[in-house]
N, C-alpha and C positions, 0 to 999 in steps of 0.2 A: 540630270538623269544619268544613272549608271548603266553600263552595258550589262545584260543578263549574265549571271554566273552559272555555268552548267558543268556538272560532273556526272560521270557515268558510274553505275554501281550494279552489283549483282547481289541478290538476296534470296533466301528461302523462306517463304511465307506460307503457313499452313501446309508445309510439306512440298510446296511447289517452287521451283526456281523461277525467278523473274529478273530479267535484265531491264534496267530502268534508268532514266535520266532524272537527276535532281536539279531543279532550276530555281534560282531566286531572281525574280524579274520585277521591274517597276512598270506600273501602268497608270497613266493619267486618266481619270474618269470625271465626267461632268456632274454638277449638282442637278437638282430637279428642274432647273431652268435651262439646262443645256450648257452651262458655263463651266469650263474646266476648273476644278477646285481642289482635288486631292490627288496625291501621288501615292498609290498603294503598292507596297513591296511585299509580295506574297510568295510562299514557297510551294512548289509543286513537285510531285513525284509521279512520273508518267512512264508507263511501260513502253519499251522500244517497239514491241510487236503488239498488234491488236488495235486496229482502227475502230473508232466510235465505241470504245469500251465505256462502261459506266464511269462517271466521275463524281467523287464526293467532295463537296465544298464544306470545310470544317471551320467552326469558330468557337471560341470560349465566351465567357460572360463579362462580368464586371458590374455595371458598365464603367469603363471599357478596359479590357485587357487583351493582350496578344493571345494567339492560339497556342501558346507554349505548353499549358498543361496537357491538352490532348495530343499535341505534337510530340512531346518528349516523354510522356508517361503512358500513352495508350495507343495511338493510331499511326505514329510515324515509324519509319524503318529502323530507328534506334530508340531505345527506351531506358528509363531509369529502372533498374531492377530493385524495387523495394523489397526488403525482407518481410516475411510474414510476422515476425516479432516486432510489435509496434514500439518496443522499448530499445530497439537496436540502435547502435551508435551511428548517427547520420554520416560520420566521416567514412564509413564503410560502404555507403551507397555507390553503385557503379553503373555505368551506361553500357548496355549490351545490345546485340542485334535483336530486333523485335520479331520473333517468329510469328507473333499474333497479328502483326500489321496486315490489313486486308488488301494489300497491293496485288494479291493473286486474283481478286475479283473486280477491282476498281482502281482507277487513278485517283490520287488524293491531293487536294490543294488546300492549304491552310491560309485562312484569312486573318490578317492583322489590320484592324481598323485604324484610320488616321489618328496619329498621336501615340500609337503603340508600334512595337517592332521597329522597322525602318520606314513605316508609312507616315506621311506628313501631309498637312494641308499645303497648298501652294502659297508662294509669297503673296502677301496682301489679303489672305483669307483668314478670318477669325476662327481659331480652332473651336470656339464655342458654338459655331454654326452647326457642328456635327454632334453636339451633346444633347441628343434627343432621339426618341424612338424612330420617328419617321425619317429624319435625315440620316441617321446611322444606318438604317435598313436600306435607304436609297443608294448609299455609296456601295454597299455590298451587291445590291441588285445590278447597278450599272457595271460593276466590276465583273460579275458573273457573265452578264450578257456580252461584255467586251472579250472576256477570256474565251468563251465558246466560239465567238466569231473569229477571233484572231488565230485560234488553234484549229479552225475548221472542224469543230466538234458540235455543231448545232444538232447533229443527229444522235449524240450520246445521251443515254439515260442519265438524268441529273438527280443527285441526292443531296439534301441539305442536312448537316449534322451540327447541332448547337448544344452547348452545355450551360446550365444555370441561366443567367440573363441571356445568353446566346440562344436559348429556346424561344424567348420572346422575339429576338432578332430574326431567327429563321422563319418563325410564323409570319411575320410581316413581310419578309423577303419572298416567301412562297406566294403570298397574295399579290405582291408587286410583280413578280415574274409572270404570274397567270394573267395579269391585266396589261402586259406590254402589248403594243400594236402587233408584234409578232411574238406571241406568248412562248415562254420556255416551259415545256411540259415536264414539270418536276414529277419524278416517279415516286419519291419517298422523302419524308422528313423524319429525322431521328431527334428526339428530345431526351437529352441526358440530364438528369436532375432538373426536371421541368419546373418552370416558374410562371407558366401562363396564367395560373389562378392563385398566385401566392398571396395577394391581398385578401381574397375571399376566404383563405384558410389560415390567416394569421391569428395569433392568440390575443384578440381583443376581448375584454371582459364579458361582453354580452353576446359574443359570436359563438354560440354553442356548437356550431359546425366545426370550429377550429379544434375543440377538444375531442370531438368524435374522430376526425381524420388523423389527429396526432396520436391517439391511443395505441395503435399497432406499433408505432415507432418507439414509444415509451416502453412498451412491453419487450420489444426486441433488444433494447439497450439494457433493460433490467435483467433480461436473460443472459446477455453477454457478460455482465459484471457479477453474475451469480447472486443477485438480490431477490430472486424468486426461486421457487422450487423448480429445478430443471430435471428432476428424475423422470425419465421417459418422455421428456418434452423437448423436441427439437426446435430450432429457431422457427421453422415453417409451422410447427404445431402451435407455438405461442402466438405467432402473428395471425394465424387463422382464427384462433380462439378470441384474440383481442378484436379482430376485425368484425367477427360475428356479434360479439357482445356490444361493441361500439355502435353498430348499425341498428340494434334492436333495443335492448333494455336500457343501455346507457343513453342513447339519443332520446328515448321516451322520458327518462328521468330528468334529463337536462331541460327538455321542453317544458316540463311541469314547474321547474324552478323552485321557488319558495313554497309552492303549493304541494310539492311532493310530500306525502305523509312520512313522518319519522319512522314508522314501521317499515317502510320501503327504502328509506334513505340509508339505513345502516347496512342492510345486505348489499346494496350497490357499492358502498364504500369498502366493504370487506372484499368484494369481488375485484374492485380496482386495486386493492392491496395485493391480491394474489397475482395480478398481472404486472404490477409496477414496482412492488417492494416498498412503496411509500405507505406509512402507517395509515390505517383507516381514520384515525383521529385527525390527521392532516387533511385528508380528503373531505371530512365533514366540516372542518374549519373553513375550507375553501369552497364550500357549497358544491362539492363534487367536481370542481374545475381545477385543472392543473396546467397553467400556462407552460409552454416549453421552457421558458427561461427559469421558471420556478423549479421545474423538474431537474434542470441541469445543476442547480445549486443544491437541491435537497437529496438527490439519490446517493451521493458520496459525501454528504456533509460531515459524517463522523470521521472521515479520513481527511477532512479539510480540503477537498478537491471539488473543482467545477468541471462539468463535462464540456467538451468542445462542440460548438453548435453544428459544425459541418460534418463531424464524425464522432458519435457518442462513444466509440471505443476509447477515445483519448480523453484524458483528464489531467488537470494540473492545478496548482494553487491559483486562486482568483487574482487576476491582474488588478492593480489599483485603478479606481475610477478616474476619468479624465479630470484635470484640475479645473477646467472651465466648462460647466454644463452647457452654456450657450454655444460653445465651440465644438460640440460633439460632431463627429463625422456622421454621414449617412449610415455607414456600416455599424458604427457604435450604437446609433439610435435603434436601428432595426434588429441587429443581432444580439444586443444586450451584453451582459458581462462575459468576458472571455478569459479562459485560463492562460497562464504563462507557460512557455516552454513546450508547446505542442505543435509547432509549425514545421516540423522536419520534412513532411511530404512536400509542402509548398516551397520551402526554402531551398530544396535541392534542385528545383526546376530551372531557376535562372542560371546558375553556374553550368548546368548540363546543357542548356541551350547555347550559352556562349561558346562552350567547347565544340558543340555540334556545328555551329556556324563556322568556326575557325578551322576545325580539323576534318569535318566530313563534307561540308558544303564549300569549303575553301573561299569563304567570303572575307574580303579585306577592306570593306568600306569603312571610311573614317568615322561615320556617325555612330552614336550610341544606339544599341538595340534596346528599346524600352519595353519592359514587361507590362507596363500599364500607364494610363493617363490618370494620375491621381486627382486631377482637378475636375474630372468629368462627373463623378458620382454625385457631388453636392450641387451641381448646376444642371443636372439632367432634366430634360423636359419629357415627361412621361406621356403627355398627349391625351390623357383621358379627360372627360368632361370636368369642368371646375365645380359643378353642382355637387352638393353632398350626396346626391342620388345618382351620380355619374357611374359609368360602367368601367370595368377593367377589361378591355375588349380583346384580349390577345387570343383567347380560345376561338372567338368569332373570326379572327384572321385566318385560322386554319380551316374553319367551316367554309369561308368564301373560296379559298384556294381549292378545297376538295370538291366543291360544287362545280367549279370551272374546269377542274382537271380530274376526270372520273377515274384515272388510273393511279392517282396519288394515294399513298398509304402512310400511316404513322406507326413508328416504333417508339415507345416511351420506356425509358430505362431509369430505375430508381435504386438508390442504396438503402438497405434496410436500417442502417444506423444514422442516417442523415436527418438531423432535426430541423434543417432549414427547408428543404423541399422534400416533403415526406411521401411515403408510398401511399398513405391514405389520401393525400391531396391529389396524387396522380390518378388514383381510382375515381375520386370525385370528379376530376376534370373529364374523364371519359364518360361517366354516368350522366353528367349534366350538360354535355355538349350536344351538338347536332351532327357530330362526326358519324359517318356510317360505321356501325360496329364491326362489320365484316372487313373493314379496311384499317382497323386499329388493333395493335398488339401491345400489351404491357408486360414488362419483365422486371423482377426484383432481384438484387444481387447482395451478397454479403459484403458490406463495406459502407462507406459514407458517401458524401457528395462526390468525391473522386473514388468511386467504388473500384476503379481499375488499378488502384494502388495495391490491391490484393491480386496476386497472379492468377489464382483460380477464377476470380471474378472477371479479370481482363480476358481470360480465355473464353469464358461464357459470353461476355459482351461482344467480342469480335466474332465468335461463332454465330451469335444472333444477327450481327450485322451482315455476315456473309449470306445467311439464309434469307435475310430481308432483301438483299440486292440481287441474288441469283434470280433469273427469270422463273416465273411461276409456271407450272405445267398447264 
């Protein structure tokens, strides 16, 4: 065990000066049977003044990765200043003070699960033990409970923030915290690029719902690339038009399937063309269904480019297929073909985090800081029923927590150009859940899966977080 590394800092966040301590500390937490099993090394930013302030516990997705994207590009006190020009030379990216960091309203603690960052399983513990939804969430739950107790913060309002797979993690953690013998009263859960219903909204051939919820995102990306008429049509206008059409005429047409009369089929195809830029002939050939992977390949086909799944603003030449189909990774199987040369946003995070640890946090530990545990994804135990009629239960986890914690609210944040976790899927999650509607808020931002790579969207996101955290009148 290393001694905690503590440094003192001052920063101006949302116009307010905050004196705070940055601490990287290790905490040993038990497994579900009470046996010490993991040594979690997590980074906390805690204001010097202000007892029992709200505290945000923040994690990224994967599974499993460290919290470096949210840490270094969105919510930490320093951030990568991505230029608005998506074609900018990545060598010019720099790290700056993050005026948008919400340290003015809450302390922030970043969670790196075992196998990522400096966090590790203890000697003799199989790392695969934590490659699953329940065990992964259990280690975060145990860590939060321990952190609150050891910091004498059991009275602090608690907020959970997860991105991508992390939205599944915090959903389960919220349920676990609510069910503890001494429950932790979670005040709010923030789902950034939510994946709680991703299976229900994936582009399987007969899943007509997937085409309905994807259409607003296809329209947004077509608008961005100028493949549809943008005269007098803002992004919001196009998304609203696509959403309304998808939920009415388009859904009804897909439900009729092959029984839809030809006289009705062609007008639907032409309307889809006006929204997506894909020729009506292609929509008719595809029986009015456009999987997200097909759209990525077809929209810019004349330029020989494939759209990036996580942010449709980006495109590049298609990467060659894996040489061994049987050896495909989970990501390659789920995400489909990817373009080459569009990883500048993600690729900047690792070096920025390394410099942050060295120069800002003054950490000199000899171990490697791991951005991810690459072995986890293909061995992950999802925990849903093995029956073909089994549930994908992660929205229900939040329903359980909200029933037990009547003050708990949800904030769901989605990027308009994200083809992975779409804004239509987020809307569907809210509509089909049992979450009390007066305790749920959804927001959409210009950007992709990491919408905060755009400074204006980062400002909007953190403003929404502040409003979400501040006490309600």
